[in-house]
VOPAGU-2260 file (C-alpha; in pm, 1 decimal, decimal comma):
REM VOPAGU-2260
SITE   aa  ch    i         X         Y         Z
SITE  UNK   A    0    6772,4   10541,9   11952,3
SITE  UNK   A    1    6591,1   10262,0   12145,4
SITE  UNK   A    2    6534,0    9917,9   12004,8
SITE  UNK   A    3    6158,5    9955,4   11915,5
SITE  UNK   A    4    6236,7   10263,0   11711,0
SITE  UNK   A    5    6525,2   10111,6   11516,5
SITE  UNK   A    6    6321,2    9798,9   11458,9
SITE  UNK   A    7    6046,5   10006,3   11304,8
SITE  UNK   A    8    6303,4   10180,0   11081,4
SITE  UNK   A    9    6453,3    9846,5   10973,0
SITE  UNK   A   10    6102,9    9713,5   10896,2
SITE  UNK   A   11    6076,4    9977,9   10625,1
SITE  UNK   A   12    6358,8    9822,4   10430,5
SITE  UNK   A   13    6295,5    9545,2   10167,9
SITE  UNK   A   14    6314,4    9194,0   10315,8
SITE  UNK   A   15    6629,7    9100,7   10131,1
SITE  UNK   A   16    6814,2    9404,5   10270,3
SITE  UNK   A   17    6694,0    9395,8   10634,8
SITE  UNK   A   18    6965,2    9146,9   10733,9
SITE  UNK   A   19    7233,1    9378,1   10599,5
SITE  UNK   A   20    7082,9    9680,3   10774,8
SITE  UNK   A   21    7068,1    9495,8   11107,4
SITE  UNK   A   22    7432,2    9384,2   11074,3
SITE  UNK   A   23    7532,3    9737,1   10991,3
SITE  UNK   A   24    7332,8    9882,6   11283,5
SITE  UNK   A   25    7480,3    9646,0   11538,0
SITE  UNK   A   26    7837,8    9733,2   11425,2
SITE  UNK   A   27    7792,0   10107,4   11474,4
SITE  UNK   A   28    7919,0   10335,4   11746,9
SITE  UNK   A   29    7672,3   10566,9   11915,9
SITE  UNK   A   30    7777,8   10861,4   11693,3
SITE  UNK   A   31    7753,5   10646,2   11377,3
SITE  UNK   A   32    7402,8   10534,7   11481,2
SITE  UNK   A   33    7299,1   10898,1   11493,9
SITE  UNK   A   34    7445,1   10949,4   11149,2
SITE  UNK   A   35    7271,5   10639,7   11013,1
SITE  UNK   A   36    6941,0   10754,4   11163,4
SITE  UNK   A   37    6980,2   11092,4   11000,7
SITE  UNK   A   38    7048,8   10924,0   10667,6
SITE  UNK   A   39    6737,7   10707,7   10683,8
SITE  UNK   A   40    6523,9   11005,1   10785,5
SITE  UNK   A   41    6651,1   11186,4   10477,7
SITE  UNK   A   42    6503,5   10934,0   10241,1
SITE  UNK   A   43    6190,5   11040,2   10037,2
SITE  UNK   A   44    5859,9   11020,4   10212,6
SITE  UNK   A   45    5717,1   10814,7    9920,8
SITE  UNK   A   46    5740,0   10464,0   10067,6
SITE  UNK   A   47    5796,8   10275,6    9744,4
SITE  UNK   A   48    6061,6   10519,2    9624,7
SITE  UNK   A   49    6236,4   10508,9    9957,4
SITE  UNK   A   50    6244,3   10130,8    9955,2
SITE  UNK   A   51    6379,8   10120,0    9601,5
SITE  UNK   A   52    6652,9   10372,4    9681,9
SITE  UNK   A   53    6747,9   10183,4    9996,3
SITE  UNK   A   54    6763,5    9851,9    9817,2
SITE  UNK   A   55    6979,2    9997,0    9540,0
SITE  UNK   A   56    7201,0   10168,6    9796,2
SITE  UNK   A   57    7276,6    9849,7    9996,2
SITE  UNK   A   58    7640,5    9840,0    9883,1
SITE  UNK   A   59    7693,1   10206,4    9969,4
SITE  UNK   A   60    7537,3   10153,0   10309,9
SITE  UNK   A   61    7773,5    9861,1   10373,2
SITE  UNK   A   62    8072,5   10065,1   10270,6
SITE  UNK   A   63    7975,0   10371,6   10470,7
SITE  UNK   A   64    7878,4   10189,2   10795,6
SITE  UNK   A   65    7988,2    9825,1   10775,4
SITE  UNK   A   66    8287,6    9647,6   10912,0
SITE  UNK   A   67    8455,0    9327,3   10796,6
SITE  UNK   A   68    8607,8    9117,4   11070,3
SITE  UNK   A   69    8741,6    8781,4   10931,1
SITE  UNK   A   70    8888,3    8666,9   10608,1
SITE  UNK   A   71    8983,4    8301,9   10557,3
SITE  UNK   A   72    9242,8    8182,0   10306,9
SITE  UNK   A   73    9128,7    7841,6   10179,8
SITE  UNK   A   74    9233,5    7599,9    9906,3
SITE  UNK   A   75    9430,1    7280,6    9839,4
SITE  UNK   A   76    9740,8    7185,0   10026,7
SITE  UNK   A   77   10079,2    7345,5    9942,7
SITE  UNK   A   78    9942,4    7626,0    9723,8
SITE  UNK   A   79   10095,1    7902,8    9940,8
SITE  UNK   A   80    9811,7    7981,0   10183,4
SITE  UNK   A   81   10050,6    8030,8   10474,2
SITE  UNK   A   82   10286,3    8246,7   10264,1
SITE  UNK   A   83    9995,4    8472,5   10168,9
SITE  UNK   A   84    9884,6    8483,9   10532,4
SITE  UNK   A   85   10232,3    8596,6   10633,3
SITE  UNK   A   86   10214,5    8879,2   10378,8
SITE  UNK   A   87    9889,8    9008,3   10524,8
SITE  UNK   A   88    9937,2    8978,2   10907,1
SITE  UNK   A   89   10015,4    9279,7   11121,9
SITE  UNK   A   90   10240,5    9134,2   11387,6
SITE  UNK   A   91   10549,3    8939,2   11288,1
SITE  UNK   A   92   10511,0    8721,5   11593,3
SITE  UNK   A   93   10203,7    8566,7   11432,2
SITE  UNK   A   94   10393,7    8430,6   11131,1
SITE  UNK   A   95   10286,7    8086,4   11015,0
SITE  UNK   A   96   10534,8    7808,2   10954,4
SITE  UNK   A   97   10606,9    7758,6   10586,5
SITE  UNK   A   98   10761,7    7466,4   10405,9
SITE  UNK   A   99   10746,6    7297,5   10063,2
SITE  UNK   A  100   10599,5    6989,4   10227,6
SITE  UNK   A  101   10222,6    6943,3   10199,5
SITE  UNK   A  102   10046,8    6935,5   10542,1
SITE  UNK   A  103   10271,6    7180,2   10722,1
SITE  UNK   A  104    9962,8    7367,3   10841,4
SITE  UNK   A  105    9748,6    7122,9   11045,8
SITE  UNK   A  106    9510,5    7360,9   11221,7
SITE  UNK   A  107    9360,0    7700,5   11162,1
SITE  UNK   A  108    9569,8    8002,7   11265,4
SITE  UNK   A  109    9420,0    8344,7   11307,6
SITE  UNK   A  110    9590,4    8687,2   11340,1
SITE  UNK   A  111    9533,7    9062,4   11302,9
SITE  UNK   A  112    9602,9    9187,6   10946,7
SITE  UNK   A  113    9549,8    9545,0   11056,1
SITE  UNK   A  114    9248,5    9576,2   10828,8
SITE  UNK   A  115    9071,2    9248,8   10925,4
SITE  UNK   A  116    9131,9    8921,2   11099,2
SITE  UNK   A  117    9296,0    8676,5   10858,1
SITE  UNK   A  118    9281,1    8297,9   10898,2
SITE  UNK   A  119    9533,6    8049,5   10759,4
SITE  UNK   A  120    9383,2    7703,0   10699,6
SITE  UNK   A  121    9506,6    7349,4   10630,4
SITE  UNK   A  122    9465,1    7199,9   10284,5
SITE  UNK   A  123    9103,5    7133,6   10196,7
SITE  UNK   A  124    9191,5    6841,6    9973,2
SITE  UNK   A  125    9371,8    6603,2   10201,5
SITE  UNK   A  126    9269,1    6237,4   10234,1
SITE  UNK   A  127    9284,7    5981,7   10515,9
SITE  UNK   A  128    9199,0    6033,5   10878,3
SITE  UNK   A  129    9439,9    6318,5   10933,2
SITE  UNK   A  130    9346,9    6475,9   10600,3
SITE  UNK   A  131    8975,2    6463,5   10683,4
SITE  UNK   A  132    9040,7    6643,2   11012,9
SITE  UNK   A  133    9238,1    6909,9   10824,0
SITE  UNK   A  134    8964,7    6948,5   10566,8
SITE  UNK   A  135    8706,3    6986,1   10843,5
SITE  UNK   A  136    8923,4    7255,2   11005,5
SITE  UNK   A  137    8943,8    7446,2   10673,4
SITE  UNK   A  138    8571,5    7424,1   10602,6
SITE  UNK   A  139    8497,6    7538,0   10960,7
SITE  UNK   A  140    8712,8    7848,7   10905,3
SITE  UNK   A  141    8541,2    7912,6   10574,0
SITE  UNK   A  142    8195,0    7882,0   10731,5
SITE  UNK   A  143    8278,7    8125,8   11016,2
SITE  UNK   A  144    8454,7    8383,9   10783,6
SITE  UNK   A  145    8298,7    8693,7   10640,4
SITE  UNK   A  146    8498,1    8658,6   10322,2
SITE  UNK   A  147    8702,0    8390,1   10147,3
SITE  UNK   A  148    9028,9    8410,9    9952,6
SITE  UNK   A  149    9018,6    8084,8    9748,4
SITE  UNK   A  150    9380,5    8015,2    9655,6
SITE  UNK   A  151    9508,3    7791,6    9378,2
SITE  UNK   A  152    9851,2    7713,6    9239,4
SITE  UNK   A  153    9973,4    7801,5    8885,2
SITE  UNK   A  154   10194,0    7499,2    8879,0
SITE  UNK   A  155    9941,1    7247,8    9007,1
SITE  UNK   A  156    9665,0    7394,8    8786,3
SITE  UNK   A  157    9299,6    7310,6    8815,8
SITE  UNK   A  158    9208,8    6940,2    8825,0
SITE  UNK   A  159    8901,5    6752,2    8948,8
SITE  UNK   A  160    9002,6    6797,5    9313,3
SITE  UNK   A  161    9041,6    7170,7    9281,8
SITE  UNK   A  162    8707,8    7207,6    9103,8
SITE  UNK   A  163    8540,3    7004,5    9380,2
SITE  UNK   A  164    8697,9    7229,0    9647,3
SITE  UNK   A  165    8579,9    7540,6    9460,8
SITE  UNK   A  166    8225,4    7409,4    9422,9
SITE  UNK   A  167    8205,9    7314,1    9788,6
SITE  UNK   A  168    8327,9    7654,1    9905,9
SITE  UNK   A  169    8094,7    7831,3    9662,1
SITE  UNK   A  170    7794,3    7663,8    9814,5
SITE  UNK   A  171    7867,2    7829,4   10147,0
SITE  UNK   A  172    7724,3    8154,4   10002,6
SITE  UNK   A  173    8016,2    8364,0   10121,3
SITE  UNK   A  174    8158,5    8648,3    9912,7
SITE  UNK   A  175    8492,2    8531,1    9769,9
SITE  UNK   A  176    8776,9    8608,5    9537,1
SITE  UNK   A  177    8992,9    8354,6    9350,2
SITE  UNK   A  178    9364,1    8405,8    9358,3
SITE  UNK   A  179    9620,0    8221,0    9145,0
SITE  UNK   A  180    9953,9    8191,9    9326,3
SITE  UNK   A  181   10315,8    8143,2    9204,8
SITE  UNK   A  182   10261,3    8319,6    8871,8
SITE  UNK   A  183   10623,8    8433,4    8891,1
SITE  UNK   A  184   10717,9    8074,2    8812,9
SITE  UNK   A  185   10512,3    8057,8    8491,8
SITE  UNK   A  186   10579,8    8406,4    8351,5
SITE  UNK   A  187   10557,9    8309,4    7981,2
SITE  UNK   A  188   10236,9    8116,3    8024,5
SITE  UNK   A  189   10070,0    8328,8    8292,4
SITE  UNK   A  190    9790,4    8465,2    8076,8
SITE  UNK   A  191    9713,8    8126,8    7925,5
SITE  UNK   A  192    9707,8    7955,3    8264,6
SITE  UNK   A  193    9488,0    8231,1    8403,5
SITE  UNK   A  194    9240,9    8184,4    8124,5
SITE  UNK   A  195    9245,3    7808,2    8168,4
SITE  UNK   A  196    9177,4    7833,3    8540,4
SITE  UNK   A  197    8894,0    8072,0    8486,1
SITE  UNK   A  198    8739,9    7839,8    8223,6
SITE  UNK   A  199    8757,2    7531,9    8450,7
SITE  UNK   A  200    8595,0    7723,4    8739,4
SITE  UNK   A  201    8329,4    7884,0    8521,9
SITE  UNK   A  202    8459,6    8234,6    8592,3
SITE  UNK   A  203    8554,2    8531,4    8378,0
SITE  UNK   A  204    8934,4    8568,2    8341,6
SITE  UNK   A  205    8921,0    8906,4    8531,8
SITE  UNK   A  206    8785,8    8714,1    8831,6
SITE  UNK   A  207    9104,2    8519,9    8873,3
SITE  UNK   A  208    9373,0    8740,7    9036,5
SITE  UNK   A  209    9731,1    8642,2    8959,8
SITE  UNK   A  210    9970,8    8685,3    9253,9
SITE  UNK   A  211   10303,6    8582,4    9397,5
SITE  UNK   A  212   10248,6    8536,7    9773,8
SITE  UNK   A  213   10623,3    8500,4    9821,1
SITE  UNK   A  214   10720,6    8829,5    9667,7
SITE  UNK   A  215   10397,8    9022,9    9728,2
SITE  UNK   A  216   10341,7    9079,2    9358,5
SITE  UNK   A  217    9971,6    9127,4    9277,4
SITE  UNK   A  218    9879,2    9181,5    9639,4
SITE  UNK   A  219    9745,5    9529,5    9565,4
SITE  UNK   A  220    9521,1    9388,5    9286,1
SITE  UNK   A  221    9400,8    9122,2    9526,2
SITE  UNK   A  222    9303,0    9375,6    9794,5
SITE  UNK   A  223    9129,3    9598,2    9546,3
SITE  UNK   A  224    8944,2    9296,1    9406,5
SITE  UNK   A  225    8825,4    9212,8    9762,9
SITE  UNK   A  226    8709,1    9569,6    9805,0
SITE  UNK   A  227    8515,4    9552,9    9482,2
SITE  UNK   A  228    8330,2    9240,3    9591,9
SITE  UNK   A  229    8280,4    9324,6    9961,0
SITE  UNK   A  230    8212,1    9700,5   10017,1
SITE  UNK   A  231    8246,4    9665,5   10394,8
SITE  UNK   A  232    8627,2    9640,3   10362,7
SITE  UNK   A  233    8677,5    9956,2   10157,0
SITE  UNK   A  234    8715,4   10203,2   10445,7
SITE  UNK   A  235    8933,6    9961,6   10639,2
SITE  UNK   A  236    9169,7    9927,1   10341,4
SITE  UNK   A  237    9187,9   10301,6   10293,4
SITE  UNK   A  238    9271,3   10354,9   10659,0
SITE  UNK   A  239    9536,3   10085,4   10676,9
SITE  UNK   A  240    9685,8   10130,5   10333,4
SITE  UNK   A  241    9691,5   10499,2   10232,7
SITE  UNK   A  242    9861,8   10428,3    9901,0
SITE  UNK   A  243    9545,4   10251,1    9779,9
SITE  UNK   A  244    9308,0   10532,2    9880,8
SITE  UNK   A  245    9248,4   10687,7    9540,8
SITE  UNK   A  246    9194,8   10346,9    9374,5
SITE  UNK   A  247    8944,1   10256,7    9646,9
SITE  UNK   A  248    8779,3   10600,2    9626,9
SITE  UNK   A  249    8745,6   10581,1    9248,7
SITE  UNK   A  250    8579,6   10241,6    9274,8
SITE  UNK   A  251    8337,5   10386,7    9533,6
SITE  UNK   A  252    8265,5   10684,2    9309,9
SITE  UNK   A  253    8190,1   10456,7    9011,8
SITE  UNK   A  254    7949,3   10255,4    9224,0
SITE  UNK   A  255    7766,3   10565,7    9339,8
SITE  UNK   A  256    7760,3   10719,6    8992,0
SITE  UNK   A  257    7602,9   10406,1    8843,5
SITE  UNK   A  258    7338,1   10417,7    9116,5
SITE  UNK   A  259    7272,4   10784,2    9039,4
SITE  UNK   A  260    7204,5   10680,7    8677,4
SITE  UNK   A  261    6940,0   10429,8    8793,9
SITE  UNK   A  262    6779,7   10697,1    9021,4
SITE  UNK   A  263    6755,7   10919,1    8711,2
SITE  UNK   A  264    6542,7   10650,6    8543,9
SITE  UNK   A  265    6276,6   10682,4    8815,5
SITE  UNK   A  266    5980,3   10895,6    8696,5
SITE  UNK   A  267    6067,1   11207,7    8892,3
SITE  UNK   A  268    6114,4   11574,8    8818,4
SITE  UNK   A  269    6436,0   11624,0    8614,8
SITE  UNK   A  270    6733,7   11517,8    8828,2
SITE  UNK   A  271    6523,5   11517,5    9144,7
SITE  UNK   A  272    6727,6   11671,2    9422,8
SITE  UNK   A  273    6621,9   11444,8    9711,8
SITE  UNK   A  274    6728,3   11089,9    9606,9
SITE  UNK   A  275    7043,0   11218,0    9432,6
SITE  UNK   A  276    7159,0   11420,4    9731,9
SITE  UNK   A  277    7099,8   11123,5    9953,5
SITE  UNK   A  278    7311,4   10899,6    9728,9
SITE  UNK   A  279    7584,7   11157,9    9692,2
SITE  UNK   A  280    7591,2   11235,0   10064,8
SITE  UNK   A  281    7622,4   10862,1   10137,7
SITE  UNK   A  282    7908,9   10844,4    9890,7
SITE  UNK   A  283    8082,8   11140,2   10058,3
SITE  UNK   A  284    8049,3   10964,2   10393,2
SITE  UNK   A  285    8209,3   10653,3   10250,2
SITE  UNK   A  286    8493,9   10853,8   10095,2
SITE  UNK   A  287    8553,5   11028,3   10429,8
SITE  UNK   A  288    8597,4   10683,8   10592,0
SITE  UNK   A  289    8848,1   10582,3   10326,3
SITE  UNK   A  290    9056,0   10896,1   10398,1
SITE  UNK   A  291    8995,2   10861,0   10773,4
SITE  UNK   A  292    8824,6   11202,0   10780,8
SITE  UNK   A  293    8569,6   11263,5   11051,1
SITE  UNK   A  294    8233,5   11382,1   10918,7
SITE  UNK   A  295    7864,8   11326,5   10981,1
SITE  UNK   A  296    7575,7   11294,6   10738,0
SITE  UNK   A  297    7459,1   11652,9   10783,3
SITE  UNK   A  298    7800,5   11786,8   10694,6
SITE  UNK   A  299    7820,5   11547,5   10397,8
SITE  UNK   A  300    7495,3   11671,4   10270,8
SITE  UNK   A  301    7600,1   12032,6   10316,1
SITE  UNK   A  302    7911,8   11958,0   10106,3
SITE  UNK   A  303    7701,3   11817,6    9826,1
SITE  UNK   A  304    7472,6   12125,5    9817,0
SITE  UNK   A  305    7766,4   12369,6    9851,4
SITE  UNK   A  306    7936,0   12241,5    9536,6
SITE  UNK   A  307    7623,8   12331,6    9348,2
SITE  UNK   A  308    7639,2   12043,7    9096,5
SITE  UNK   A  309    7267,2   11980,8    9121,0
SITE  UNK   A  310    7200,2   12324,4    8971,0
SITE  UNK   A  311    7457,2   12270,3    8702,2
SITE  UNK   A  312    7299,2   11937,5    8620,3
SITE  UNK   A  313    6968,0   12105,0    8558,7
SITE  UNK   A  314    7130,8   12370,6    8334,5
SITE  UNK   A  315    7309,6   12099,0    8139,6
SITE  UNK   A  316    6990,8   11903,9    8094,2
SITE  UNK   A  317    6818,4   12214,7    7950,8
SITE  UNK   A  318    7110,3   12293,5    7722,2
SITE  UNK   A  319    7146,4   11943,7    7584,0
SITE  UNK   A  320    6771,2   11891,9    7545,4
SITE  UNK   A  321    6771,5   12173,4    7285,4
SITE  UNK   A  322    7007,2   11979,0    7065,2
SITE  UNK   A  323    6747,3   11703,7    7002,7
SITE  UNK   A  324    6806,0   11343,3    6910,6
SITE  UNK   A  325    6885,7   11228,5    7268,2
SITE  UNK   A  326    6625,3   11056,9    7469,9
SITE  UNK   A  327    6539,7   11213,0    7809,8
SITE  UNK   A  328    6638,6   10906,4    8003,7
SITE  UNK   A  329    6990,2   10912,9    7848,2
SITE  UNK   A  330    7037,6   11274,0    7932,5
SITE  UNK   A  331    6918,1   11231,4    8290,0
SITE  UNK   A  332    7131,2   10920,3    8349,7
SITE  UNK   A  333    7450,7   11068,7    8201,7
SITE  UNK   A  334    7416,6   11401,0    8390,5
SITE  UNK   A  335    7320,3   11237,5    8720,4
SITE  UNK   A  336    7627,0   11011,1    8690,5
SITE  UNK   A  337    7873,1   11284,9    8584,7
SITE  UNK   A  338    7767,9   11518,8    8865,3
SITE  UNK   A  339    7812,6   11229,2    9114,6
SITE  UNK   A  340    8154,6   11151,0    8973,5
SITE  UNK   A  341    8266,7   11515,2    8999,1
SITE  UNK   A  342    8118,1   11544,3    9351,3
SITE  UNK   A  343    8312,4   11242,1    9456,7
SITE  UNK   A  344    8631,4   11368,0    9298,4
SITE  UNK   A  345    8596,8   11709,3    9473,4
SITE  UNK   A  346    8531,2   11537,1    9810,4
SITE  UNK   A  347    8829,7   11310,6    9771,3
SITE  UNK   A  348    9051,0   11608,8    9695,2
SITE  UNK   A  349    8921,8   11781,0   10000,5
SITE  UNK   A  350    8974,1   11484,2   10235,8
SITE  UNK   A  351    9316,7   11403,8   10102,1
SITE  UNK   A  352    9470,8   11746,9   10045,9
SITE  UNK   A  353    9241,3   11993,7   10213,8
SITE  UNK   A  354    9204,4   12163,9    9878,9
SITE  UNK   A  355    8873,4   12287,4    9735,0
SITE  UNK   A  356    8838,5   12237,1    9358,5
SITE  UNK   A  357    8737,4   12561,1    9191,4
SITE  UNK   A  358    8383,4   12601,5    9058,2
SITE  UNK   A  359    8523,0   12659,5    8708,9
SITE  UNK   A  360    8713,2   12333,1    8722,3
SITE  UNK   A  361    8407,2   12142,7    8853,5
SITE  UNK   A  362    8189,1   12277,8    8579,8
SITE  UNK   A  363    8439,9   12188,6    8306,5
SITE  UNK   A  364    8495,5   11843,3    8445,9
SITE  UNK   A  365    8115,5   11783,4    8468,3
SITE  UNK   A  366    8065,5   11878,6    8099,8
SITE  UNK   A  367    8357,7   11661,9    7994,0
SITE  UNK   A  368    8244,3   11356,5    8184,5
SITE  UNK   A  369    7887,5   11408,2    8066,9
SITE  UNK   A  370    8000,6   11423,7    7704,2
SITE  UNK   A  371    8203,0   11098,9    7739,7
SITE  UNK   A  372    7913,8   10919,0    7910,4
SITE  UNK   A  373    7666,6   11031,0    7643,0
SITE  UNK   A  374    7895,6   10907,1    7369,6
SITE  UNK   A  375    7947,0   10567,4    7532,1
SITE  UNK   A  376    7582,0   10519,3    7628,3
SITE  UNK   A  377    7441,5   10585,3    7285,3
SITE  UNK   A  378    7500,6   10218,7    7203,6
SITE  UNK   A  379    7218,0   10129,8    7441,8
SITE  UNK   A  380    6964,9   10266,4    7193,2
SITE  UNK   A  381    6674,7   10500,8    7245,5
SITE  UNK   A  382    6465,0   10254,0    7445,3
SITE  UNK   A  383    6516,3   10288,9    7823,7
SITE  UNK   A  384    6736,0    9992,0    7944,2
SITE  UNK   A  385    6674,7    9786,0    8254,8
SITE  UNK   A  386    6847,5    9909,5    8575,9
SITE  UNK   A  387    7125,4    9642,0    8580,0
SITE  UNK   A  388    7218,1    9698,7    8217,2
SITE  UNK   A  389    7245,0   10070,8    8274,9
SITE  UNK   A  390    7452,1   10029,6    8588,2
SITE  UNK   A  391    7692,4    9799,1    8409,8
SITE  UNK   A  392    7722,1   10031,9    8111,1
SITE  UNK   A  393    7794,2   10337,9    8335,3
SITE  UNK   A  394    8048,3   10140,7    8537,8
SITE  UNK   A  395    8228,9   10014,9    8231,2
SITE  UNK   A  396    8239,7   10364,4    8074,9
SITE  UNK   A  397    8372,9   10525,8    8388,9
SITE  UNK   A  398    8646,8   10259,8    8420,1
SITE  UNK   A  399    8787,0   10407,8    8098,0
SITE  UNK   A  400    8784,8   10769,9    8225,7
SITE  UNK   A  401    9092,0   10878,1    8416,2
SITE  UNK   A  402    9067,4   11177,8    8648,3
SITE  UNK   A  403    9380,8   11331,9    8783,9
SITE  UNK   A  404    9444,6   11266,3    9154,4
């Protein structure tokens, strides 16, 4: 596709999504560009509906097509940045020097982590002429990075200096995750310290990931947390770390299912095929990337239709509507989400094991997930909720549902 044509396609996206789309487009191979073009052409002809769907699908588009190139580890001196860096890097020859003395790392060091480029940085809290140079190095790396791991120390805790570092890094506008290192040294007080750190930084306790960079404990939680915040890394993690694939796939499925619920709120014919198939096909493409399975958009769309869950969704809606007492929006949202969940599960099984889940099993699973979602969403009341509230409710409910791998 030549530049004028792709520019006209990008212009159809909402202004706040165009930058993401451009970044995605520029990172694609020729075959991926064809797939992306097919995806965009598949969006509804209604301009407003297409824009809404594209805007809501930004995370899925990032995951399906995007790449993440550089992650910087930043924080105060002597909190274990180099140790964490050494856990992540791909080549042992790139190992950073580690010592208990502050200031061991004086300049930025970058290496291949197999899933992204990772950058080790000097302490961002040093003082004096040398310290200012080190801080400047750290901030330069943070500015140039695509993602930040902001690392603190369980022993040192969070004082004024740490809060200032966090605030300065936050203002860069980069996606980030906060990790709390050396939790193996404070086992008895780990939860209390984690809560205190979160409180001082103005975060929820779940946003502070406890790790031990020395032993590697909590590294899996850190990587999954990064994937949750930055969708572009999901496929790379799945490819490099097969043992994480299902966890990453499930997170992707939850994200797509919550989007399906929002689509179901749009005034359309019951469980309108078009937008839902686009969302589910995009999800299938993303799952294929996690499992390193080659597939194009057309094939993904064929898989969605082949499983026949759209038809089952319509039947379920008709059956449950007869029971009365449940508002239409609730039924549509729950069924759209459940069919997306089951579609994602079936695709993941296919990509990982080459096994096709039976129609009987898919039908039973859809009914089970729908029932659980309906029960958990009743608390929202009969009035249609706003999109964000519904997405959050769906995601929280699905986090509690465990499907067998």
